[in-house]
C-alpha positions as CSV (number, residue, x, y, z in Angstrom):
1,X,-84.2,126.8,127.7
2,X,-81.5,129.3,127.1
3,X,-78.4,129.2,124.9
4,X,-75.3,131.3,124.9
5,X,-73.7,131.4,121.4
6,X,-70.2,132.6,120.9
7,X,-69.1,133.6,117.4
8,X,-67.1,136.3,115.7
9,X,-70.1,137.5,113.8
10,X,-73.3,139.5,114.3
11,X,-76.4,137.7,113.1
12,X,-78.5,140.9,113.2
13,X,-76.5,142.3,110.2
14,X,-76.0,141.1,106.6
15,X,-74.2,137.8,106.9
16,X,-71.2,136.7,104.8
17,X,-69.1,133.6,105.4
18,X,-69.7,130.2,106.7
19,X,-69.6,130.8,110.5
20,X,-71.8,133.9,110.1
21,X,-74.4,132.2,108.0
22,X,-74.4,129.2,110.4
23,X,-74.8,131.5,113.4
24,X,-77.6,133.4,111.7
25,X,-79.5,130.3,110.8
26,X,-79.0,128.9,114.3
27,X,-80.4,132.0,115.9
28,X,-83.3,132.1,113.6
29,X,-84.1,128.4,114.3
30,X,-83.8,128.7,118.1
31,X,-85.6,131.9,118.6
32,X,-88.5,130.8,116.4
33,X,-89.0,127.9,118.7
34,X,-89.1,130.2,121.8
35,X,-85.6,129.4,122.9
36,X,-83.9,132.5,124.5
37,X,-80.5,133.2,122.8
38,X,-77.7,135.3,124.3
39,X,-75.2,135.9,121.6
40,X,-71.6,137.1,122.2
41,X,-70.1,138.3,119.0
42,X,-68.0,140.9,117.1
43,X,-69.0,144.3,115.9
44,X,-69.6,144.4,112.2
45,X,-70.4,147.4,110.1
46,X,-73.8,148.0,108.5
47,X,-77.3,148.5,109.8
48,X,-79.3,145.9,111.7
49,X,-81.6,144.1,109.3
50,X,-82.4,140.9,111.3
51,X,-84.4,141.2,114.5
52,X,-85.0,138.1,116.6
53,X,-87.4,137.7,119.5
54,X,-85.9,136.3,122.7
55,X,-82.4,137.5,121.5
56,X,-79.7,139.6,123.2
57,X,-76.5,140.6,121.5
58,X,-73.3,141.4,123.4
59,X,-70.7,143.2,121.3
60,X,-67.2,142.4,122.5
61,X,-65.2,144.8,120.4
62,X,-65.6,148.4,119.7
63,X,-64.2,148.4,116.1
64,X,-65.1,146.1,113.2
65,X,-62.4,143.6,112.0
66,X,-60.4,143.4,115.3
67,X,-58.3,140.3,115.7
68,X,-59.4,137.1,117.3
69,X,-56.8,137.7,120.0
70,X,-58.7,140.8,121.1
71,X,-61.9,138.8,120.9
72,X,-60.5,136.1,123.1
73,X,-59.1,138.6,125.6
74,X,-62.5,140.2,125.8
75,X,-64.2,136.8,126.2
76,X,-62.0,136.2,129.3
77,X,-63.1,139.6,130.7
78,X,-66.8,139.0,130.1
79,X,-66.7,135.4,131.3
80,X,-65.4,136.5,134.7
81,X,-68.3,139.1,135.1
82,X,-71.2,137.4,133.5
83,X,-73.6,135.4,135.6
84,X,-75.1,132.4,133.9
85,X,-77.8,130.1,135.2
86,X,-76.6,126.5,135.4
87,X,-79.2,125.4,132.7
88,X,-77.8,127.7,130.0
89,X,-76.0,125.8,127.3
90,X,-72.8,127.5,126.0
91,X,-72.3,126.9,122.2
92,X,-69.0,128.2,120.7
93,X,-67.9,128.2,117.1
94,X,-64.3,127.5,118.0
95,X,-62.9,125.4,120.9
96,X,-60.6,128.2,122.2
97,X,-63.7,130.4,122.7
98,X,-64.9,128.0,125.4
99,X,-61.7,128.3,127.5
100,X,-62.8,131.5,129.2
101,X,-66.0,129.7,130.3
102,X,-64.2,126.5,131.5
103,X,-64.8,127.2,135.1
104,X,-68.6,127.5,134.5
105,X,-70.6,124.4,135.2
106,X,-72.8,124.8,132.2
107,X,-73.0,122.2,129.4
108,X,-70.8,123.2,126.5
109,X,-71.0,122.5,122.8
110,X,-68.4,123.4,120.1
111,X,-69.1,123.3,116.4
112,X,-66.0,122.8,114.3
113,X,-66.3,124.4,110.9
114,X,-63.9,122.7,108.5
115,X,-60.3,121.8,109.1
116,X,-59.3,124.7,111.2
117,X,-56.6,122.8,113.0
118,X,-54.5,122.5,109.9
119,X,-54.7,126.3,109.4
120,X,-53.7,126.9,113.0
121,X,-50.6,124.8,112.5
122,X,-49.7,126.6,109.3
123,X,-50.4,130.2,110.5
124,X,-49.5,130.0,114.2
125,X,-46.8,127.4,114.4
126,X,-46.3,124.1,116.2
127,X,-46.8,125.2,119.8
128,X,-50.1,127.0,119.2
129,X,-51.2,124.1,116.9
130,X,-50.6,121.6,119.7
131,X,-52.5,123.6,122.2
132,X,-55.4,124.1,119.8
133,X,-55.4,120.3,118.9
134,X,-55.8,119.6,122.7
135,X,-58.8,122.0,122.8
136,X,-60.5,120.3,119.9
C-alpha cells in the first residue's frame, strides 16, 4: 500500500503546531508498518532530525513561510505532472489541497483540523467561504 500525504509541513524536521504534529505521527505510524509514504509539503527551516523508511518528501516551495496560495498553485503544477498508481490513497490536511488531484481516480481522504471553515469566512470573505464550504 502507498499513501500520498499533502500538508503544509515537513515531518522530517522539528514539528510545531497541530497539523505538523499530526502529519509527523501519521508518517511515523504508516512507515513503521511498512506502508510507503510520499509526502508533498512545505519547506521549513532547520535540519532534518526525523528519518523514515519507505518515505519520500517533495518540497513544493523554495522558501520557508510562503503563503498557502503559492502552495496551492504549486500543487496544481505537480498534480498535472505526477504519475500516481491507481492504488495510491491521497490524504490531504485541507479540502482545497485535494482540488488539484480531482481528476485522479485515486481514493481521497481529507482530515479536517478544527473549525477551519469559520476562519475562512472571517479572513477570506463570503465568496471564498462558500467555495470552501462546498469543498468540505
